[in-house]
C-alpha positions as CSV (number, residue, x, y, z in Angstrom):
1,A,-17.3,1.5,1.6
2,R,-20.7,0.6,2.9
3,W,-24.4,1.2,2.3
4,G,-26.0,0.8,5.7
5,D,-24.6,-2.5,6.8
6,R,-23.9,-3.8,3.3
7,P,-20.2,-3.7,2.2
8,L,-19.4,-2.3,-1.2
9,L,-16.3,-1.7,-3.3
10,P,-16.9,1.3,-5.7
11,L,-14.6,1.8,-8.7
12,Y,-13.8,5.3,-10.0
13,R,-11.6,6.5,-12.9
14,S,-9.8,9.7,-13.7
15,V,-7.6,11.1,-16.6
16,D,-5.9,13.7,-14.4
17,L,-6.2,12.3,-10.8
18,H,-8.2,15.4,-9.9
19,A,-11.7,14.8,-11.4
20,W,-13.1,11.4,-10.8
21,E,-16.0,9.5,-12.4
22,F,-17.9,6.7,-10.8
23,V,-17.7,3.5,-12.9
24,S,-19.3,0.7,-11.0
25,Y,-19.5,-1.3,-7.8
26,V,-16.8,-4.0,-8.4
27,S,-18.1,-6.2,-5.7
28,S,-20.6,-6.1,-2.8
29,G,-21.1,-8.3,0.2
30,N,-23.8,-10.6,1.5
31,E,-24.7,-11.9,4.9
32,G,-21.6,-13.0,6.7
33,D,-19.3,-10.8,4.7
34,G,-19.2,-8.0,7.3
35,Y,-20.7,-4.5,7.3
36,M,-17.8,-2.6,5.6
37,W,-14.8,-3.3,3.4
38,E,-11.9,-0.9,3.4
39,C,-8.4,-0.5,1.9
40,P,-9.3,-2.3,-1.4
41,D,-6.6,-3.2,-3.9
42,L,-7.4,-4.8,-7.3
43,F,-4.5,-6.1,-9.3
44,R,-3.6,-8.7,-11.9
45,L,-1.2,-11.5,-11.0
46,D,-0.2,-14.5,-13.1
47,G,-3.2,-14.1,-15.4
48,R,-5.8,-13.8,-12.7
49,D,-7.5,-10.8,-11.0
50,V,-7.0,-10.5,-7.2
51,L,-9.2,-8.5,-5.0
52,L,-7.4,-7.6,-1.7
53,Y,-9.4,-5.9,1.0
54,S,-10.0,-5.5,4.7
55,P,-13.5,-6.4,5.9
56,Q,-15.0,-5.3,9.2
57,G,-17.6,-7.4,11.0
58,M,-17.0,-10.8,9.6
59,P,-17.8,-13.5,12.2
60,A,-15.2,-16.0,13.4
61,H,-15.3,-19.5,11.9
62,G,-13.5,-22.2,13.7
63,Y,-9.8,-21.4,13.8
64,E,-10.3,-18.7,11.1
65,R,-11.1,-15.0,11.3
66,L,-10.3,-14.8,15.1
67,N,-9.2,-11.1,14.9
68,K,-11.6,-8.3,15.4
69,F,-11.0,-7.2,11.8
70,H,-9.3,-9.0,8.9
71,T,-7.4,-8.7,5.7
72,G,-7.8,-11.2,2.9
73,Y,-8.4,-11.7,-0.8
74,R,-10.5,-13.4,-3.5
75,V,-9.1,-14.7,-6.8
76,G,-11.2,-14.4,-9.9
77,Q,-11.8,-12.3,-13.0
78,I,-13.2,-8.8,-13.8
79,D,-15.8,-8.9,-16.6
80,S,-16.5,-6.3,-19.3
81,Q,-19.0,-4.6,-17.0
82,W,-16.3,-4.2,-14.3
83,Q,-17.9,-6.8,-12.1
84,F,-15.6,-9.1,-10.1
85,N,-16.5,-12.7,-9.9
86,G,-14.2,-14.9,-7.8
87,G,-13.7,-17.5,-5.2
88,P,-14.1,-17.4,-1.4
89,F,-12.5,-14.9,1.0
90,I,-9.1,-16.2,2.3
91,E,-7.1,-14.5,5.0
92,L,-3.7,-13.3,3.8
93,D,-2.0,-13.8,7.2
94,N,-2.8,-16.0,10.2
95,G,-1.4,-13.9,13.0
96,H,-2.9,-11.5,15.5
97,D,-2.0,-8.2,13.8
98,F,-2.2,-7.8,10.1
99,Y,-4.5,-5.2,8.5
100,A,-4.9,-2.7,5.6
101,A,-2.5,-4.4,3.2
102,Q,-1.6,-2.7,0.0
103,T,0.6,-3.7,-3.0
104,L,2.8,-2.1,-5.5
105,V,4.9,-3.4,-8.4
106,A,8.7,-3.4,-8.1
107,A,10.9,-2.3,-11.1
108,D,11.6,-5.9,-11.9
109,G,7.8,-6.8,-12.0
110,R,7.5,-8.4,-8.6
111,R,4.2,-7.7,-6.8
112,L,5.1,-6.6,-3.2
113,V,2.7,-6.2,-0.3
114,W,3.0,-4.3,3.0
115,A,0.5,-4.4,5.9
116,W,-0.1,-2.5,9.1
117,L,0.9,-4.7,12.1
118,D,-1.8,-3.5,14.3
119,M,-5.6,-3.5,14.5
120,W,-8.3,-0.9,15.2
121,E,-9.1,-1.1,18.9
122,S,-6.1,-3.3,19.7
123,P,-4.0,-2.5,22.8
124,T,-1.1,-0.2,22.0
125,P,1.2,0.3,25.0
126,T,3.6,2.1,22.7
127,A,1.2,5.1,22.8
128,T,3.0,6.1,26.1
129,H,6.1,6.7,23.9
130,H,4.1,8.8,21.5
131,W,3.9,6.4,18.6
132,R,1.5,3.7,17.5
133,G,1.5,0.8,15.0
134,M,4.2,-0.3,12.5
135,L,4.5,-1.6,9.0
136,G,5.3,-5.3,8.5
137,L,8.1,-6.7,6.3
138,P,7.6,-6.4,2.6
139,R,6.5,-9.6,1.0
140,E,6.7,-10.9,-2.6
141,L,3.4,-12.4,-3.8
142,E,2.9,-15.2,-6.2
143,L,-0.3,-17.1,-7.2
144,R,-0.4,-20.8,-6.8
145,D,-3.5,-22.9,-7.2
146,D,-5.7,-19.8,-6.8
147,R,-4.0,-18.9,-3.5
148,L,-1.6,-16.1,-2.7
149,C,1.7,-17.2,-1.4
150,G,4.0,-14.7,0.3
151,H,7.8,-14.7,0.8
152,P,9.9,-12.1,2.6
153,A,11.2,-9.7,0.0
154,R,14.7,-10.8,-1.1
155,E,16.1,-7.4,-0.2
156,L,15.7,-8.2,3.5
157,T,18.9,-10.3,3.4
158,A,20.8,-6.9,3.3
159,L,19.8,-6.5,7.0
160,R,21.8,-9.5,8.1
161,N,24.7,-8.8,10.3
162,A,26.6,-11.5,12.2
163,S,25.8,-15.1,11.4
164,L,24.9,-17.0,14.6
165,P,25.7,-20.7,15.0
166,G,22.9,-23.2,14.3
167,T,22.1,-26.1,16.5
168,P,22.0,-29.9,16.0
169,W,18.6,-31.7,16.0
170,W,17.0,-31.7,19.4
171,S,14.5,-34.5,20.3
172,E,15.0,-35.0,24.1
173,A,12.0,-34.3,26.3
174,G,12.0,-30.8,27.8
175,T,13.6,-27.5,26.7
176,Q,17.1,-26.5,25.7
177,W,18.3,-22.9,26.2
178,L,20.5,-21.6,23.4
179,T,23.6,-19.8,24.5
180,D,24.6,-18.4,21.1
181,V,21.2,-17.4,19.7
182,H,19.4,-14.6,21.6
183,G,18.2,-11.1,21.0
184,D,15.3,-8.9,19.8
185,L,16.5,-8.2,16.2
186,L,16.9,-11.7,14.7
187,E,16.2,-13.8,11.7
188,I,16.0,-17.5,12.6
189,H,15.4,-20.5,10.4
190,V,13.5,-23.1,12.4
191,H,13.2,-26.6,11.1
192,L,10.8,-29.2,12.4
193,D,11.0,-32.9,11.6
194,L,7.5,-34.2,12.1
195,L,8.2,-37.8,11.2
196,D,6.8,-40.0,14.0
197,C,5.6,-36.9,16.0
198,T,2.3,-38.3,17.2
199,E,1.7,-36.3,20.4
200,G,3.0,-33.3,22.3
201,H,4.6,-30.1,21.2
202,L,7.6,-29.4,19.0
203,G,9.0,-25.9,18.4
204,V,10.8,-22.9,19.9
205,A,10.3,-20.3,22.6
206,L,11.4,-16.8,21.8
207,R,11.9,-13.5,23.7
208,C,12.2,-15.6,26.9
209,S,12.9,-14.0,30.3
210,S,15.4,-15.7,32.6
211,D,12.7,-16.2,35.3
212,G,10.4,-18.0,32.9
213,K,7.5,-15.5,33.1
214,E,7.8,-14.2,29.5
215,Q,8.1,-16.2,26.3
216,T,6.5,-16.4,22.9
217,L,5.8,-19.9,21.7
218,L,5.9,-21.2,18.2
219,Y,5.2,-25.0,18.1
220,Y,3.6,-27.8,16.2
221,D,0.7,-29.5,18.2
222,A,0.8,-33.2,17.1
223,S,-2.7,-33.9,18.3
224,L,-4.3,-31.0,16.5
225,K,-2.0,-31.2,13.5
226,R,-1.6,-27.4,13.7
227,L,1.3,-25.0,13.9
228,I,0.5,-22.6,16.8
229,L,1.8,-19.1,17.7
230,D,1.0,-18.5,21.4
231,R,1.5,-15.1,22.9
232,D,-0.1,-15.7,26.3
233,Q,3.2,-14.9,27.9
234,S,4.5,-12.4,25.4
235,G,4.3,-9.4,27.7
236,T,1.9,-6.6,28.6
237,H,-1.5,-6.2,27.0
238,V,-1.4,-9.2,24.6
239,S,-2.5,-12.8,24.7
240,G,-4.1,-15.5,22.6
241,Q,-3.2,-18.2,20.1
242,R,-3.3,-18.2,16.3
243,S,-2.7,-21.4,14.2
244,V,-2.7,-23.0,10.8
245,A,-3.5,-26.6,9.8
246,I,-0.6,-28.7,8.7
247,N,-1.2,-31.5,6.2
248,P,-0.9,-34.8,8.1
249,Q,1.2,-36.2,5.3
250,Q,3.8,-33.4,5.7
251,D,6.8,-34.7,7.6
252,R,8.9,-31.4,7.7
253,L,8.3,-27.7,8.3
254,E,10.9,-25.1,7.5
255,L,10.1,-21.6,8.9
256,R,11.7,-18.2,8.6
257,V,11.2,-16.2,11.8
258,F,11.8,-12.5,12.0
259,L,12.0,-10.8,15.4
260,D,11.8,-7.1,15.8
261,R,11.6,-5.3,19.2
262,S,7.8,-5.5,19.4
263,S,6.9,-7.9,16.7
264,I,7.3,-11.4,15.3
265,E,6.7,-12.5,11.7
266,V,6.8,-16.1,10.7
267,F,6.9,-17.4,7.1
268,D,6.5,-20.9,5.8
269,Q,9.5,-21.6,3.5
270,N,7.0,-22.5,0.7
271,G,5.0,-19.3,1.2
272,S,1.8,-21.1,2.1
273,F,1.2,-19.3,5.4
274,S,2.5,-16.6,7.7
275,F,1.9,-15.2,11.2
276,S,2.3,-11.5,12.0
277,S,1.8,-10.4,15.7
278,R,2.8,-7.7,18.0
279,L,4.7,-8.5,21.3
280,Y,5.5,-6.4,24.3
281,P,7.9,-8.2,26.5
282,Q,10.5,-6.6,28.8
283,T,13.6,-5.3,27.0
284,D,15.8,-7.9,28.7
285,S,13.6,-10.9,27.7
286,L,15.9,-12.1,24.9
287,G,16.3,-15.8,25.3
288,V,15.6,-18.6,22.8
289,K,14.8,-22.2,23.7
290,L,14.1,-25.4,21.8
291,I,11.0,-27.3,22.9
292,A,10.3,-31.0,22.5
293,N,7.8,-32.8,24.6
294,G,5.8,-35.8,23.5
295,T,6.5,-38.6,21.2
296,G,8.8,-38.4,18.1
297,G,9.9,-35.4,16.1
298,R,13.0,-33.2,16.2
299,V,13.6,-29.4,16.1
300,C,16.7,-27.4,15.2
301,I,17.9,-23.9,14.3
302,A,19.3,-24.3,10.8
303,N,20.6,-20.7,10.4
304,A,20.3,-17.4,12.4
305,W,21.5,-13.9,12.0
306,E,21.5,-10.7,14.1
307,L,19.7,-8.0,12.1
308,S,20.5,-4.4,11.7
309,S,17.9,-1.7,11.8
310,G,16.0,-0.9,8.6
311,C,15.7,2.8,9.6
312,L,17.4,5.3,7.3
313,Q,19.6,7.9,9.1
314,V,19.0,11.3,7.6
315,N,21.6,14.0,8.1
316,H,20.3,17.5,8.0
């Protein structure tokens, strides 16, 4: 909600879900907090209150909040007057397309979150085929040191089909095409050994075309100490980089990468960050390459699977 250009989060209650009574404004914004907050979700997790919402109009800050609109959260407490007091706004995902996230509780008590992998006013070439947008993968949330950590829901392993061979460590300068791992419906576990990686890039290229014109890059930049998702060559209508800082003391990264036909979702094995972005390469851009250029470091594919569709077939 908003009042003029001041964002607000009103709270209502009801005993029958038909008649609603206004209770309070749980939270409101100040300068720099945007002009409107939408899609709020207030829930309790591990003894703390979490306020998840999607602000519009927040300015970019360094490498953060580079999308037009955002989804993030604050961790704190609700007081007896239904006022939320909490920490700073933290983005829930670091990719190009992640918005309007909402949670629910599974039967076993896990807090799960889904988000719209799109963005208001983003290019959507799929509109020519009479559809627009998609939901991202469900994620399990946990709270660690007042930060939300997300892991792919464990049920997603049911989508795995044929296991594909992994690769040995690669450290030679240049790129290595993989003959056994390719496609547009994949789960790939990428391991990066950052020990002695002092310059250059180390990572993988996905959805690669044979002529080299299309590829989506996921790599560690040793000079910046950041993991970067680069979609400047990811197909029609999309471009730009998104990144997260990597602790200089960290000597290894283990990533779970999910490719769908028009998306990529990357998860840190420890749940500390994720990237969600849309891609629109040609349908025959299916290659996977290892990338190593610079000094030190190694990359490998530890595990990989072809994935089946998650769509349900309904017989009428």
